[in-house]
C-alpha positions as CSV (number, residue, x, y, z in Angstrom):
1,M,32.4,-60.7,-2.1
2,E,34.6,-63.1,-1.9
3,F,35.0,-65.7,1.2
4,P,37.0,-69.1,1.8
5,A,34.7,-71.9,1.1
6,A,35.8,-73.1,4.6
7,S,33.3,-70.4,6.0
8,F,30.2,-72.3,4.7
9,D,30.8,-75.6,6.2
10,A,28.5,-74.2,9.1
11,V,26.0,-72.7,7.1
12,V,25.1,-75.6,5.5
13,S,23.5,-76.7,8.7
14,L,21.4,-74.1,8.8
15,Y,18.1,-73.8,7.5
16,A,17.7,-70.2,6.5
17,L,19.0,-67.1,6.7
18,I,17.1,-63.9,7.4
19,H,18.9,-60.8,6.5
20,A,18.1,-56.8,7.5
21,N,17.7,-56.3,3.9
22,D,17.5,-57.1,0.6
23,L,20.7,-55.9,-0.5
24,L,22.8,-57.8,2.4
25,A,20.6,-61.5,1.3
26,L,21.5,-60.5,-2.6
27,G,25.2,-60.5,-1.4
28,V,24.9,-63.7,0.5
29,L,23.3,-65.7,-2.3
30,Q,26.3,-64.5,-4.5
31,A,28.6,-65.8,-1.9
32,L,26.8,-68.9,-1.3
33,F,26.5,-69.8,-5.2
34,A,30.5,-69.1,-5.6
35,A,30.7,-71.4,-2.7
36,G,28.6,-74.1,-4.5
37,V,25.8,-73.6,-1.7
38,S,22.4,-74.5,-3.4
39,V,19.8,-72.0,-2.6
40,P,17.7,-72.7,-1.7
41,G,17.9,-76.3,-1.7
42,E,20.4,-76.4,1.3
43,V,19.7,-72.7,2.4
44,A,16.9,-70.7,2.1
45,L,17.2,-66.9,2.0
46,V,14.9,-64.0,2.9
47,G,15.5,-60.3,3.0
48,Y,13.9,-57.0,4.1
49,D,12.8,-54.3,2.1
50,D,11.7,-55.9,-0.8
51,I,13.7,-54.0,-3.7
52,E,13.1,-54.0,-7.0
53,F,16.2,-56.2,-7.5
54,A,14.9,-58.8,-5.3
55,A,12.8,-60.3,-7.6
56,A,14.7,-59.9,-10.2
57,A,18.0,-61.6,-8.7
58,A,19.4,-65.5,-10.4
59,V,17.2,-67.1,-7.8
60,P,14.5,-64.6,-6.5
61,L,14.5,-63.4,-3.3
62,T,11.7,-64.1,-0.5
63,S,11.4,-60.4,1.2
64,V,9.6,-58.4,3.4
65,R,7.6,-55.4,2.3
66,Q,6.5,-52.9,4.1
67,P,3.7,-50.4,3.0
68,A,6.3,-47.3,2.5
69,F,3.4,-44.9,0.5
70,R,1.4,-45.4,4.1
71,M,4.0,-44.4,6.4
72,G,5.1,-41.9,4.8
73,R,1.8,-40.5,4.6
74,T,0.9,-41.1,7.9
75,A,4.4,-39.8,9.5
76,A,3.8,-36.0,7.3
77,E,0.0,-36.5,8.9
78,L,1.6,-36.5,12.3
79,L,3.9,-34.2,11.4
80,I,1.4,-31.6,10.4
81,E,-0.5,-32.4,14.1
82,E,2.7,-31.9,15.8
83,T,3.5,-28.8,14.4
84,G,-0.1,-27.3,13.0
85,E,-2.3,-24.6,14.3
86,E,-4.0,-27.2,17.2
87,A,-0.1,-28.8,17.4
88,E,-1.2,-27.8,21.8
89,D,-3.9,-30.8,21.5
90,H,-1.2,-33.5,19.5
91,Q,-1.5,-37.1,21.8
92,H,1.4,-38.9,21.1
93,R,0.5,-43.0,19.8
94,R,1.9,-45.8,19.0
95,I,0.8,-47.0,15.5
96,V,1.7,-50.2,13.8
97,L,1.8,-50.9,10.1
98,Q,1.5,-54.1,8.6
99,P,4.5,-55.8,6.6
100,E,4.0,-58.4,3.9
101,L,5.9,-61.7,3.5
102,V,6.5,-61.8,-0.1
103,V,7.7,-65.7,-0.5
104,R,9.7,-66.0,-4.0
105,D,11.9,-69.2,-5.0
106,S,14.5,-68.6,-2.2
107,T,12.3,-70.2,0.3
108,F,10.6,-72.7,-1.9
109,A,12.9,-76.0,-1.5
110,A,11.9,-78.7,0.7
111,R,14.5,-79.7,3.2
112,P,16.4,-83.1,3.6
113,G,14.4,-85.7,5.6
114,A,11.1,-83.2,6.2
């Protein structure tokens, strides 16, 4: 991944970048490193998914971890409820599972002037 250095002029004035997933965040981390932008010194990075590579990056990536096992189990239980013998009694409902913020080195530096 290669970006012109001018692309990062605006990034330096930001405090943090939050990405939709860890792979995007890791790509941005690599591009920032190539452009000479310090992470977390100048910009903090956060990803989403907490893939294994997040902890193993040159600067370990802060990420949001979803309760994947619980999500899968809940989805299977709901599917069985909706298609099983008692499907007529099934009631749709909203289920909210709590994610976890896994803080690593990509968000540790103090902001200048803070």
